[in-house]
C-alpha positions as CSV (number, residue, x, y, z in Angstrom):
1,M,-7.5,-54.8,5.4
2,T,-6.0,-52.9,8.0
3,P,-6.8,-49.4,8.4
4,P,-3.7,-47.1,8.0
5,K,-1.9,-46.3,11.0
6,H,-1.4,-42.6,11.5
7,G,1.5,-41.4,13.1
8,P,1.8,-40.1,16.6
9,H,0.1,-37.2,17.3
10,P,2.6,-34.2,16.4
11,S,4.8,-32.4,18.9
12,A,3.9,-29.2,20.5
13,S,7.1,-27.7,18.7
14,E,5.8,-29.1,15.3
15,V,2.5,-27.5,15.8
16,F,3.8,-24.6,16.9
17,E,6.0,-24.3,13.6
18,I,2.6,-24.8,11.4
19,L,0.9,-22.3,13.6
20,V,4.0,-19.5,12.7
21,R,4.5,-20.0,8.6
22,Q,0.9,-19.8,8.8
23,N,0.7,-16.4,11.1
24,G,3.9,-15.1,10.3
25,D,3.2,-13.4,7.6
26,M,0.5,-11.5,8.7
27,L,2.3,-10.7,11.9
28,T,5.1,-9.4,10.2
29,A,2.9,-6.8,8.3
30,F,0.9,-6.1,11.3
31,L,4.0,-5.2,13.3
32,R,5.1,-3.1,10.4
33,S,1.7,-1.0,10.2
34,L,3.3,0.3,13.8
35,V,6.6,0.3,13.7
36,K,9.1,2.2,11.2
37,R,12.2,0.9,11.6
38,S,12.6,-2.8,10.2
39,D,14.9,-4.1,12.7
40,L,12.6,-3.2,15.3
41,V,9.8,-5.2,13.6
42,D,12.6,-8.0,13.5
43,D,13.4,-7.9,17.1
44,L,9.1,-7.9,18.3
45,F,8.7,-10.4,15.9
46,Q,11.3,-12.5,17.6
47,E,10.4,-12.0,21.0
48,T,6.7,-12.3,20.2
49,M,7.9,-15.7,19.1
50,L,9.6,-16.4,22.3
51,I,7.1,-15.6,24.6
52,A,4.4,-17.3,22.2
53,W,6.4,-20.4,22.7
54,R,7.0,-20.0,26.2
55,R,2.9,-19.4,26.7
56,L,1.5,-21.7,24.3
57,D,0.0,-24.1,27.1
58,D,-2.1,-20.9,27.8
59,Y,-3.0,-20.5,24.2
60,D,-6.9,-21.7,24.0
61,R,-6.6,-24.0,21.1
62,S,-10.6,-23.4,20.2
63,R,-9.5,-20.0,19.2
64,P,-7.8,-18.8,16.4
65,F,-3.7,-18.5,16.9
66,G,-3.6,-15.2,15.0
67,P,-5.1,-13.1,17.4
68,W,-3.4,-14.3,20.1
69,L,-0.3,-13.5,18.1
70,R,-1.0,-10.2,17.4
71,G,-2.2,-9.8,21.2
72,I,1.1,-10.4,22.0
73,A,2.8,-8.5,19.9
74,G,0.6,-5.5,20.4
75,N,1.6,-5.4,24.1
76,L,5.1,-5.8,23.2
77,V,4.5,-2.4,20.7
78,L,2.9,-0.7,23.8
79,A,5.7,-1.4,26.2
80,H,7.8,-0.4,23.2
81,R,6.0,2.8,23.1
82,R,5.9,3.2,26.7
83,Q,9.5,3.1,26.9
84,S,10.9,5.0,24.4
85,G,7.8,6.1,21.9
86,R,9.9,6.5,18.8
87,D,10.3,4.7,16.4
88,L,6.8,4.0,16.0
89,L,3.7,4.6,14.0
90,N,0.3,5.0,15.2
91,C,0.1,2.8,17.9
92,D,-2.8,3.5,20.7
93,P,-4.3,1.1,22.2
94,A,-7.2,2.4,20.0
95,I,-5.0,1.9,16.8
96,L,-4.2,-1.5,17.7
97,E,-8.1,-2.3,18.5
98,G,-8.7,-0.9,15.0
99,L,-6.0,-2.8,13.1
100,E,-6.9,-6.2,15.0
101,K,-10.7,-5.5,13.7
102,C,-9.4,-5.2,10.3
103,I,-6.9,-8.0,10.1
104,R,-10.0,-10.3,11.3
105,N,-12.5,-8.9,8.9
106,F,-9.5,-10.0,6.3
107,E,-8.5,-13.4,7.7
108,S,-12.4,-14.2,7.2
109,T,-13.3,-13.5,3.6
110,P,-13.0,-16.8,2.2
111,A,-10.7,-18.3,-0.5
112,D,-7.6,-15.4,0.3
113,S,-4.7,-16.4,1.5
114,F,-2.2,-13.4,2.8
115,R,0.2,-14.3,-0.2
116,D,-2.6,-13.9,-2.5
117,R,-3.5,-10.7,-1.0
118,L,-0.1,-9.4,-1.0
119,Q,-0.1,-10.2,-4.5
120,Q,-3.0,-8.1,-5.4
121,L,-1.5,-5.2,-3.1
122,R,1.5,-5.6,-5.4
123,L,-0.7,-5.4,-8.9
124,C,-2.8,-2.4,-7.5
125,M,0.8,-0.9,-6.5
126,D,1.7,-1.2,-9.9
127,K,-1.2,0.2,-11.4
128,L,-0.4,3.7,-9.5
129,P,1.1,6.5,-10.9
130,E,4.6,6.6,-10.4
131,R,4.8,9.6,-8.2
132,M,2.2,8.1,-5.9
133,R,4.1,5.1,-6.1
134,D,7.2,6.4,-5.3
135,V,6.0,8.1,-1.8
136,I,4.3,4.7,-0.8
137,D,7.0,2.8,-1.3
138,L,9.4,5.4,0.8
139,G,7.1,5.9,3.6
140,Y,6.1,2.3,4.0
141,G,8.7,0.1,2.5
142,R,11.7,2.2,3.2
143,G,10.2,3.7,6.5
144,M,10.8,7.4,5.7
145,L,9.2,10.6,7.6
146,V,7.3,12.9,5.4
147,R,10.0,15.1,5.4
148,E,12.1,12.9,4.2
149,I,10.2,11.6,1.2
150,A,9.4,15.6,0.4
151,I,13.0,16.4,0.2
152,A,13.6,12.7,-1.8
153,V,11.2,13.0,-4.0
154,D,11.9,16.5,-4.3
155,A,8.2,18.2,-3.2
156,G,6.5,20.1,-0.2
157,A,5.4,18.0,2.8
158,E,1.9,18.9,2.2
159,A,2.0,17.4,-1.4
160,V,3.3,14.3,-0.2
161,K,0.9,13.9,2.5
162,K,-1.7,14.4,-0.5
163,R,0.1,11.7,-2.7
164,I,0.1,9.4,0.0
165,Q,-3.6,9.7,1.1
166,R,-4.8,9.7,-2.8
167,A,-2.3,6.8,-3.0
168,R,-3.7,4.8,0.0
169,Q,-7.5,5.4,-1.4
170,L,-6.5,4.2,-4.9
171,L,-4.9,1.1,-3.2
172,M,-8.3,0.6,-0.9
173,D,-10.4,0.7,-4.1
174,C,-8.2,-1.5,-6.2
175,L,-8.5,-4.2,-3.2
176,Q,-12.3,-3.7,-3.0
177,L,-13.1,-7.2,-2.2
178,P,-16.5,-8.4,-4.3
179,G,-19.7,-7.8,-2.1
180,E,-17.8,-5.1,0.1
181,A,-19.2,-2.0,0.1
182,P,-16.7,0.7,-1.8
């Protein structure tokens, strides 16, 4: 009996496509946490992919692809911040470093995919009181500013800030992984 023949090694473009599929959702979430406008998120995502493709030979294959990709995206966000400063949320280098640390911790937990966690977040969002769910959706889902949310929900800006703060805490509590400290 002859051993099965394996096909040729995948091409660089096939490997790149697989890595992008595995890391694309996380990269989009990373960018959305830093950028207000969804069209700018899309632009930065595409630019990140172009740079990653051009620099694929620089990628150290012994290391995870996601952090390398987010490093490129983070540099693009910082460059955009220097150029215009608008349309960005918290994107100074310390915030980027903290966000990267959280994402790496997230990625290192076993048996969970990003899509699984996203589904868990949706379930947790459904558990929020409607007033909190609305401000989270308007702020994070639609990229509205606090003053715009306040007008939309007919509340004061401080009340909106408090709702967002409480909703974020409830979501963090709901998403708490077994074995992690509360």
